[in-house]
GUPA-552097 format. One record per residue (C-alpha): residue in one letter; x, y, z. Coordinates in steps of 0.001 Angstrom, whole numbers, padded with zeros to 6 digits, always signed. Example, Ala and Ser with C-alpha at 12.3 -4.5 7.8 and 13.67 -1.06 7.14 Angstrom:
BEGIN
a+012300-004500+007800s+013670-001060+007140
This chain:
BEGIN
m-082115+059322+010634r-080000+056295+011441v-076322+057092+011810l-073159+055088+012292l-072001+054414+015815a-068443+053500+016803v-067556+052539+020349a-063804+052976+020707v-061993+050299+022671l-058949+051457+024647l-056455+049032+026079a-053300+050974+026864f-053185+052887+030143q-050684+055768+030211v-050764+059430+031239d-050790+062420+028918g-047409+063462+027626a-045908+066459+025896v-044894+066551+022255g-042447+068468+020134s-042630+072073+018996s-044542+071496+015725r-047960+072057+017266s-050216+074950+016263r-051971+077292+018670t-054742+074705+018932g-052192+071975+019646n-052705+070449+016192l-049684+068393+015135v-050940+067830+011575q-049054+069826+008962d-051401+071698+006617p-054531+070098+008130g-056922+071759+005647l-054755+071203+002548e-054741+074966+001939s-050965+075423+001678e-049464+076047-001743a-046546+073778-000871a-046412+070198-002088v-048886+067824-000508n-047233+066316+002577w-049176+063064+002388q-047612+059960+000875g-049426+057314-001138s-048751+053601-000838s-050271+051795-003828a-052482+054850-004092a-052510+058300-005698v-052662+061183-003201t-053494+064676-004467r-054910+068040-003411v-058248+068793-005103n-061018+071412-004969n-063914+068937-005228r-066481+069976-002588p-064033+070552+000307h-065380+070451+003847s-063971+073922+004458g-061720+076327+002596r-060813+075774-001044h-059139+072363-001056c-059222+068870+000385l-057284+065624+000128y-058079+062934-002450v-056846+059328-002069k-057429+056885-004916d-056496+053243-004400a-054382+051929-007290s-054236+048269-006258d-056098+045411-004645s-053723+045302-001674y-054782+048040+000709g-053791+051174-001159q-053568+054017+001341g-052659+057615+002054n-050353+058457+004972s-049865+061866+006586a-046452+063274+007394a-044964+061897+010615m-045884+063667+013862a-043686+063553+016986v-045378+061811+019933v-044637+060273+023298p-046663+057545+025022g-049887+058982+026356h-053436+060049+025548y-054095+061985+022349y-057143+063067+020391s-057729+062871+016639e-060453+063849+014210a-060910+063944+010452w-063685+064817+008026l-064144+062118+005394r-066431+061223+002498v-066502+058433-000072d-065983+059243-003751p-069401+058472-005307k-067605+057234-008419s-065865+054525-006312p-068333+053747-003494g-067141+051635-000604l-065728+052234+002848i-063105+054560+004285t-061066+053297+007208c-059103+055788+009266d-056471+054816+011807i-053329+056139+013459q-050046+054250+012929f-047157+054316+015385f-043410+053931+014756d-040351+053624+016994r-037099+055614+016810d-035849+053308+014023n-039049+054029+012068k-040168+050457+012662y-043934+049965+012667l-045294+049194+016149s-049088+049122+015965s-052124+051115+014923h-055131+052613+016666w-058383+052411+014739m-060399+055625+014562g-063449+054687+012552v-065115+053831+009265s-067467+055761+007013d-069418+054750+003920s-071113+058113+003494r-070885+060271+000377n-071402+063298+002611w-068772+064746+004900t-068649+062694+008126r-066486+063402+011141i-064439+060557+012619r-063092+061382+016053g-061916+059864+019299r-059227+059332+021860v-055942+057757+020747v-053554+055950+023068v-049957+056155+021920p-048139+052960+022951s-044860+052595+024772g-041839+052959+022463a-043593+055144+019891v-041832+058350+018799t-043849+059233+015680a-047417+058793+014484s-049142+059089+011123i-052796+059336+010077r-053737+056669+007542l-056715+056583+005166l-057666+053345+003403p-060390+053641+000767a-061738+050168+000103g-064596+048115-001212p-066737+045855+001018s-065248+044912+004360r-064230+041433+005370e-066943+038818+005501y-067399+036497+008468k-065261+033769+006866g-062347+036127+006385n-062819+036643+002660v-061928+040019+001200g-063985+041760-001427k-062728+044176-004060l-060514+046663-002302r-060132+049479-004817g-061838+052660-003760a-061379+056404-003428c-062123+059009-000779f-061808+062636+000219g-060446+063967+003525d-060252+067417+005099d-059673+069350+008320f-057441+066801+010047y-056609+067276+013721f-054240+065408+016053s-053064+066626+019458t-052636+065566+023058l-055978+064993+024735k-055198+067823+027138d-054621+070275+024265a-057786+069092+022495i-059843+069773+025608t-058219+073190+026037a-058939+073994+022380g-062588+072935+022754r-062277+070022+020375a-063138+067540+023136t-064464+067644+026696g-063330+065984+029867d-066783+064463+030330e-066758+062561+027042f-063136+061499+027404p-062560+060991+031145g-059050+060326+032378v-057954+056710+032396v-056563+055494+035688a-053408+053468+035332d-053903+049760+035966p-051857+049110+039132v-051876+045328+038817d-048602+043548+038129y-049764+040669+035973d-046283+039182+035724t-046196+037704+039235p-045647+034066+040272a-048543+032056+041608p-048485+032504+045415m-049501+028863+045860r-050541+025819+043839p-053391+025309+043338h-054752+028840+043457l-057656+028853+040945y-061172+027747+042018v-059555+026040+045017t-056505+026999+047100a-053682+024996+048642r-053914+027021+051865k-056853+028727+053485v-057530+032225+052131p-060514+034123+053597g-063497+033944+051290l-062051+031194+049070l-062452+027422+049050s-059369+025513+050168v-058483+021931+049284a-059021+020916+052931e-062484+022534+052961l-063394+020853+049689r-062400+017449+051054q-064663+018041+054031a-067566+019523+052020i-067887+016517+049692k-068782+014252+052597s-072404+015447+052792g-075158+017477+051198h-075394+018698+047638r-071640+018848+047205k-071436+015145+048006l-073936+014444+045233l-071851+016490+042810w-068579+014910+043922d-070016+011426+043519k-070884+012292+039904v-067386+013651+039261r-065666+010684+040914k-067821+008123+039102r-067032+009615+035714a-063337+010011+036563d-063212+006334+037529a-064828+005347+034224d-062265+007475+032388l-059460+005343+033857e-060608+002419+031706a-061497+004442+028603e-059383+005212+025554p-058300+008846+025175i-060695+011087+023275v-059564+011686+019691a-060964+014473+017515g-059586+013480+014133t-059905+016404+011726d-062839+018163+013395a-062365+019595+016878n-066018+020527+017340w-067517+021896+020546i-068759+018525+021797v-065479+016627+021462c-063494+019546+022923n-065898+019823+025848d-065654+016075+026459a-061840+016191+026412s-061645+019286+028601q-064083+017862+031150r-062176+014568+031274i-058899+016393+031913l-060427+018585+034603r-062278+015888+036550a-059165+013677+036566s-057068+016617+037770l-059533+017503+040530a-059845+013854+041555f-056046+013738+041892l-056088+016953+043927v-058723+015617+046305t-057533+012004+046640a-053796+012206+045785d-054350+009058+043688d-051727+009058+040909r-054017+007120+038585y-056095+010240+038073k-053018+012334+037348e-051872+009845+034709s-055361+009854+033201a-055271+013634+032879l-051741+013637+031450q-052658+010951+028905q-055603+012961+027577i-053542+016170+027528a-050785+014452+025534v-053252+013090+022980t-054857+016511+022639f-051434+017941+021725d-050845+015191+019136t-051630+016622+015681d-052000+013111+014276k-055036+012688+016523w-056236+016283+016898p-056230+019110+014315e-053390+021583+014307h-054382+024537+016506w-057557+022586+017428r-059401+023787+014347d-063111+023047+014431d-063531+023409+010679p-061174+021666+008235g-062087+024323+005687q-061334+027244+008002p-059125+029798+006187r-055489+029670+007229n-055608+033379+008028l-057822+032575+011054p-055300+030754+013265a-057147+030797+016609g-060757+029671+016677l-063232+028872+019430r-061575+025583+020405v-058300+027310+021229g-060044+029143+024045q-062034+026094+025099l-059027+023778+025472c-056624+026433+026727a-059008+027113+029604g-059371+023437+030512i-055704+022504+030244g-054513+025733+031889l-056806+025174+034879a-055790+021522+035107y-052134+022594+035072d-052722+024657+038208w-054444+021748+039973l-051815+019182+038946h-048813+021449+039398a-047577+020226+042775g-047680+016601+041601l-045876+017151+038300t-042191+016740+037549v-040308+019608+035930k-040278+017625+032677e-044041+017083+032778r-044667+020770+033414k-042475+021797+030503r-044224+019327+028224i-047652+020758+029060v-046501+024360+028717a-044821+023655+025373g-047861+021827+023998l-050283+024509+025137d-048007+027173+023682r-047767+025400+020310q-051432+024429+019902g-053149+027362+021577i-051170+030342+022802q-049049+031069+019733p-052027+030856+017348y-053875+033216+019695l-050996+035716+019788k-050771+035553+016002t-054488+036247+015783v-054082+039303+018010r-051187+040587+015893q-053337+040158+012787g-056042+042287+014347n-058410+039414+013631w-062138+039780+014326q-062266+036396+016071v-060641+037859+019171a-062508+041160+019076v-066159+040558+018216l-068467+041209+021159d-070372+037938+021111n-069713+034467+022532f-066315+034378+020786m-064935+036881+023301p-065388+034924+026568n-064626+031637+024840i-061373+032608+023111v-060034+035649+024977g-061439+034593+028351g-060339+030986+027863v-056765+031924+026962g-056793+034375+029877l-057646+031495+032237a-054728+029576+030758g-052493+032542+031533m-053672+032492+035159g-053005+028768+035380l-049555+028865+033794a-048493+032043+035641e-044695+032357+035781d-044189+029176+033767h-045057+030922+030488p-043417+034193+029346d-046648+035638+027898s-048999+034810+030757d-049048+038432+031908f-050214+039572+028466l-052847+036827+028348v-054323+037766+031732r-054094+041533+031294t-055641+041463+027841a-058420+039121+028904r-059291+041241+031916q-059505+044396+029827r-061377+042802+026933m-063838+040934+029102k-064772+044157+030880i-065587+045637+027487y-067563+042529+026540l-069844+043005+029557s-071058+046243+027966v-073132+044238+025437f-075540+043158+028177g-078586+045355+028598p-079507+047209+031797e-081660+044258+032886g-079106+041659+031876e-080452+041161+028343w-078032+039195+026192n-077330+040078+022556e-077603+036644+020906s-080224+033925+020702v-081657+032594+023966d-080150+029146+023461y-076662+030565+022990s-076883+032427+026287n-075529+029197+027785s-072148+030481+026603v-072238+032935+029528r-070808+029917+031323d-067429+030879+029775t-067759+034415+031130v-068564+033219+034636e-065728+030687+034561f-063313+033477+033676y-064492+035774+036459s-064613+032916+038973g-060984+032216+038148l-060105+035917+038257r-061674+036218+041698y-059250+033608+042995w-056322+035003+040989t-056763+038475+042527t-057677+037381+046061v-054619+035187+046638r-052363+038122+045708p-052248+040410+048737d-051296+043515+046721v-054188+043179+044245s-057752+044329+044883n-060192+041422+044964d-062274+041075+041817t-065985+041220+042665t-067394+041350+039134l-069772+038415+039670a-071570+040463+042327e-072074+043362+039910h-074106+044115+036801p-074847+042271+034561f-074604+038877+036254p-077545+038764+038721q-079683+040651+036201f-078751+038214+033438c-079810+035258+035600r-083241+036794+036069w-083495+037384+032321k-082591+033722+031951m-085334+032754+034415y-087962+034555+032344m-086705+032773+029240t-086781+029309+030850l-089850+027124+030402p-090986+024397+032768p-089956+021635+033104g-086511+022945+032083r-086317+024083+028474a-084981+027296+026983a-087448+029630+025266k-085662+028951+022019m-085696+031774+019491g-083020+032133+016832n-080302+029591+016126c-080668+026720+018552g-079930+023042+018910t-082326+020256+019704q-084812+020521+022538q-082386+019382+025212r-082768+020463+028829i-081234+023716+029991v-077905+023773+031811l-077125+026261+034561p-073597+025457+035827f-072792+029170+036044v-075715+030077+038320p-074317+028772+041669a-071322+031125+041399i-073564+034125+040734a-076038+033117+043439a-073196+032780+045957a-071553+036080+044980n-074845+037929+045414r-076272+035877+048323d-079347+035457+046139g-081694+032696+047289v-083953+033056+044241l-081042+032217+041954q-080168+029288+044203w-083771+028072+043731f-083413+028515+039979y-080316+026328+039867l-081583+023614+042225n-084877+023213+040353y-083330+022839+036915r-080638+020160+037152f-080576+017453+034529p-078150+014623+033753p-075535+015172+031028k-077281+012857+028564q-080248+015275+028530t-078028+018322+028012m-075736+017239+025150n-073166+016544+027880c-073096+020250+028769r-073758+019667+032466d-070619+020832+034290y-070507+019058+037651l-067042+020460+038336m-068019+024107+038149e-071123+023480+040236l-069107+021571+042846l-066503+024314+043246t-068881+027294+043283f-071998+026023+045085d-072601+027626+048495n-074378+025151+050785t-075124+027902+053336l-077354+029772+050864k-080978+028703+051187p-083169+028557+048060v-086063+031018+047925s-089049+030604+045587p-089599+033481+043142e-093378+033209+043657g-094527+036526+045084r-091066+038013+044598l-090710+038105+040824p-093694+039079+038652h-094952+036297+036393g-094339+038448+033323h-091761+040915+032102a-090832+042685+028842f-087161+043575+028397s-086102+046687+026494a-082577+045972+025286n-080963+043740+022648t-083443+041021+021592m-086264+042599+023660c-087398+039257+025042v-090755+038995+026805s-092690+036291+028623s-095817+035839+030728r-096641+032695+032720t-099423+031462+034956s-097034+030648+037811w-093366+030034+038659s-093899+026288+039086p-090695+024638+037802k-092453+021437+036715a-095447+022698+034741t-097685+025724+034580r-100942+026137+032655c-099502+028574+030123v-096314+030404+029158v-096458+032794+026216f-093141+034263+025145g-091628+036248+022319k-089294+039044+021322g-089192+042446+019713g-085567+042680+018640a-083141+040723+016491a-080273+038707+017918y-076702+039426+016878e-076653+038160+013299i-074313+035208+013884h-077188+033461+015661g-080170+035636+014765h-083155+034953+012511h-085845+037002+010735d-087990+036717+013850v-088671+040206+015201g-092051+039980+016942q-091977+036186+017343v-094591+034626+019679c-094702+031030+020993i-097001+029251+023463d-096285+026459+025949g-099034+024689+027874n-098645+022416+030894g-094937+021979+030149e-095472+021134+026460r-094637+022991+023261l-097794+023971+021355i-097139+027041+019178v-093478+026536+018488e-090197+027907+017218q-088648+025615+014645v-085532+024062+016105g-082346+024279+014082y-079812+026496+012372d-080019+028760+009369g-078706+027831+005946g-075259+029227+006684y-074554+026194+008897i-073925+022594+007904g-077315+020909+007945g-079003+024274+008346s-082082+025433+006459h-083413+028773+005305d-086851+027456+006318v-085739+027894+009926y-084071+031276+009390s-086632+033070+007228a-089518+035249+008338a-091910+032651+006903g-090304+030143+009257h-091551+032082+012287n-094894+033062+013780v-094856+036571+012337l-096398+038503+009467t-094735+038414+006056f-095428+040556+003022n-095041+039367-000566g-092910+036477+000652k-090024+038756+001647d-087756+038425+004659m-087250+041240+007133i-084661+043962+006586t-081259+042876+007884d-079062+045021+010087p-075458+043789+009695p-072354+045679+010824r-071102+048334+008424s-067527+047154+008956r-066067+044054+010508v-064544+044284+013935c-060774+043886+014397f-058653+043605+017517d-058671+047057+019168q-060857+048204+016256p-064580+047878+017042e-067139+047276+014332i-069374+050050+013062r-073082+049338+013465n-076215+051189+012559w-077655+053064+015485p-080263+052840+016770a-080471+049114+016134l-083124+047881+013739r-085933+046396+015843s-089483+046911+017081r-090683+049563+019502w-092638+048856+022650l-095932+050693+022405a-097356+049201+025587r-096571+046454+028123k-098143+045543+031435f-098191+042484+033687d-100357+041459+036615d-099937+038122+038420r-103714+037818+038882r-104756+038644+035307g-101668+037838+033203g-100163+040451+030912y-100027+042072+027492w-097560+043785+025185m-097799+045737+021946l-095025+046186+019383d-094591+048389+016353s-092408+046460+013877t-092793+048802+010901k-089058+049483+010518v-088061+045864+009986y-090257+045423+006877e-090101+046767+003339d-092986+048470+001534v-095214+048967+004578k-096751+051979+006279q-097354+050318+009639v-097053+046888+011268r-098226+046229+014831r-098672+043203+017051l-100643+043060+020306v-100314+039961+022500v-102646+039388+025469h-102347+036659+028112l-105390+036194+030364n-104801+033770+033208p-104753+030929+033323g-104504+029849+029674v-106008+032246+027122v-103722+033979+024600v-104975+036479+022005v-102802+037984+019258l-103935+040872+017056d-101789+041597+013978t-102517+044754+012009a-100655+046106+008991t-101012+048710+006254l-098989+048345+003049l-097824+050986+000579k-099658+049093-002161p-101734+045895-002336g-099798+042673-001908e-099753+039206-000409i-099999+039140+003411s-099334+035950+005365l-099229+034872+008984n-097839+031445+009836w-098486+029663+013141h-096018+026779+013582t-097592+023948+015532a-096256+021062+017589d-098309+018617+015528k-099708+018503+011995c-103143+019910+012733r-105357+021332+009985p-107697+024339+010158d-111369+023956+009266q-113395+026359+007131e-113975+028668+010093g-110245+028915+010828q-110393+026616+013855f-107739+024020+014682v-106545+022091+017726v-102858+021612+018559r-102164+018439+020550g-099106+018011+022703k-097409+014670+023198r-098549+014312+026805g-102194+015306+026489s-102186+019112+026522r-104295+020754+023826l-104556+024236+022371a-107912+025321+020941a-107134+027881+018239r-108994+030072+015788v-107644+032615+013287t-109948+035181+011694e-109983+038594+009993t-111698+041342+011969g-112107+043551+008907k-113718+043002+005529a-110843+041116+003912r-111327+037442+003116l-108855+035242+004943s-107646+031884+003564l-106291+029210+005903a-104418+025994+005146r-101969+023583+006709r-098566+023662+005048e-095132+022146+005544h-091693+023639+004924k-089771+021929+002150h-086482+021382+003967s-087152+021620+007691k-090504+019755+007358g-091949+022097+009963s-095767+022092+009988y-097695+025343+010141v-101118+026859+009672e-100964+029702+007157a-103463+032547+007204s-103217+034643+004061v-105000+037549+002440r-104363+039859-000496g-104786+043596-000075d-103172+046731+001296r-104112+046084+004931c-104999+043367+007413s-106337+042889+010931i-105796+039249+011809l-107046+037996+015180s-105540+034743+016518l-107302+033149+019493f-105758+030422+021667c-106824+028584+024818v-104770+025926+026647f-106562+022850+028009q-104964+020461+030481p-104881+016679+029953g-108295+015226+030817e-110095+018574+030608d-113103+018885+028311l-111975+020568+025094r-114077+023508+023892n-113826+025538+020691w-113966+029258+020033k-117436+030492+019013s-118323+033668+017142s-121509+035673+017684a-122666+039276+017859g-119254+040780+017151k-117376+038797+019751w-115517+035482+020092s-116014+033298+023171i-114746+030084+024706q-115787+028117+027778t-112892+027428+030166a-112626+025766+033578t-112598+029208+035212g-115435+030737+033195t-116403+032030+029767v-113864+034267+028083d-115067+036883+025591v-112876+038695+023059r-113999+041906+021328v-112199+044122+018826s-113214+047669+017906d-111450+050444+016048t-110068+051728+019339a-109590+048773+021695l-109154+045040+022179s-110818+043486+025219v-110297+039997+026663n-112505+039279+029694n-113628+036355+031839r-117334+036839+032600e-117548+034812+035810a-114145+035769+037233r-114759+039443+036347s-111162+039666+035292g-109610+040788+032044w-107898+043367+029893t-109048+046264+027726i-106159+047678+025696p-106258+050840+023557l-105108+050159+019995q-103432+053536+019509p-101263+053893+022625k-098375+056304+022930p-094919+054664+022587k-093280+053582+025841d-089728+053954+024548
């Protein structure tokens, strides 16, 4: 059974403390925790009715009932409990009133000696009509003298745009417990293993900058860091000279250009352009001491602060609700301007410094602090928002240092939150969003590159070495497997146009890990900004590239294929690691990306040949985005089975995340299971998925994908439905090819590569094939469809190079064959196995069709 999982996020770091004399023998500070006393109920209602009832209590004869009487967060609050700052433990048994279904939120509120509200600590959410225990560690903040348990029965949680649904609801509660963590462990309510002690953070974040500059480059030589003098010497030769020449050329052009103006829409592109202009001018000033560059940077900074030319708080959506004060662009521009401030600092007058600090405070920092006080999801969700906003503002705090009163909070909070964010990466570096959006890891690496300098220049602070630890080198290898020659991302899920990949974050990770394979990866995939939507970041590459690290080819070191287990469960198999072109790359996935950028694409498979797209993912965004289309987002918009025209089952959070209040998600995550996976550089590879759980009204859905080197791909899709229905499989093609009566078609790439394809039914069902086109996206696809309660659809593909004689798939005597340059390949399907073999090469695969699950 799938249950709700909450991962509690703890930010305060104090030691356990004692409390007053009101505790029970178990240390419980809650008065009448089981509501069994005959005295008056000691809970108070705020816009809610709070009573003692005997309606199915968890234990004993009674329980608590809270009924919301308003649409403004009606709640029940326990009697105040005496506390001191430290670690506590709390638990409660809760269930939703089936007559008012919705969600129950439980948190702990803290008050000072004047009974002024300080903050709250979120405990959890339940939507169950059965008794569910909510439990966890609670950190009482400094200044708190009392605490109270709060229950909020509500309707649907906040949507992504900040809208609030109907809030009235009702719930039951019973057997409440609240004590110091030490007492809870002694009483057996908790264990030391599940709630290990938290070591106090020894870092004083409120310290002046030891030198200026001190981020990414230092004024004086510090062991292990790049100094200004070393940078000036390094840009005279080698790769760093090439990078510097690019930076200098663009900085010179900026001197003659008008400042960048956003108008009413501070989108990612215009903010990136402005930030890059500010940073390259600031670095050019630092390297050359030419005041023209400083004035160029200051001019762009001033315009960016001007709300007649840029939106207030750098909003990227004019329609963004006012209750979301700090969006993505706050982090983006805070990071750029804060870093530039550190580089320009020594050349600025006191007046110029104050002007920058005041503008950054007004446009970025105060909206961010307000967002934190709101508990807004934008600064808590564990996706690309976290490194962009929280990490970006944290970099600004490092850059401003003692010149801003809240810089210590900005840096401390970012360091703690970013460490939590790293937990979303899988054990092999798997990211949790679409492949294309993994470029946002650039923000994460920029933060930790800055933090490395920030900690190292402070002699009393331990050097941050996060870039040399999980998940960074593992993520880069995941990225390698999801990169297609000659430099495209294996796009699956929300993605932009087919621009080249950008890897400005890889040099820093390669250098931190002394990893020559990652250095090879970076050096072989460098493209000019115009081919990358201006995402190429010469500055970051220049400051983090290590010219002493020699590139090492992955050939013979990394297998050609790999299937990842976590998050989106990406998988790929290629003929070789050639960065320019390889005969074939087949790639796909078994999991769903985080829903902000995910699609109905569990089990997706695409094929590249000789560096060209052949069986493709439609490029674009779903219908929730301006210009987006449901054609791109839907299951029918991908190369997967669909049943009765329905999309896959979605797996959204059960409650929206808030600051210091993580979202509740279904666990385990809704996705496929690996049934088998194996890779061999000589033969190729195969994988089998069971995707039954992501579909409605099915008994079983499986997909087996086989890659036989160099260019044969075979896909077997089998499914059994609960009752007869419409079954479809769409193969999206790079051109507008049409299938013939035998199910054969040829996909032609733009540069001469071709894919000989054939789709057939291995059973008795009659398969219909036709070329179709999506209404909105105009994507072309070959649809194979059948009506019934089961299917066994075999899709055969073979890549041919430009100039090679094209052959078609032939069927005879229960097998399908094709003549290739390396020999004749035969494909056979039985009730128990699928075999794909090259007769002459005596190489191939025979895969059982009923394997035991691998995980």
